[in-house]
C-alpha angles and dihedrals in degrees: 000000000000124000093247093055091046089051092050093049092040093051094239120167102235102059093040092051088053091052091047091048093049089050091053091048091051089052092053091048089050088051094050098047119093105194105078121044093197090058091051090046095057096037094093096051090046091054090045094051091048092050095050089044089054092051093050093044092051086070094056121105118273 
């Protein structure tokens, strides 16, 4: 198994911070696009979930 997958399963900070950052970035892209209203509609909640996830994950063990 790769180190990234072991980190996810083992609740390590590094891999989970990457996942949270990607989720925030996806939310920002959803916010900036102008083609699909449903993507724009869920962009704020996606950014919010990613931000809260990042705050929680920052307390995980290194």
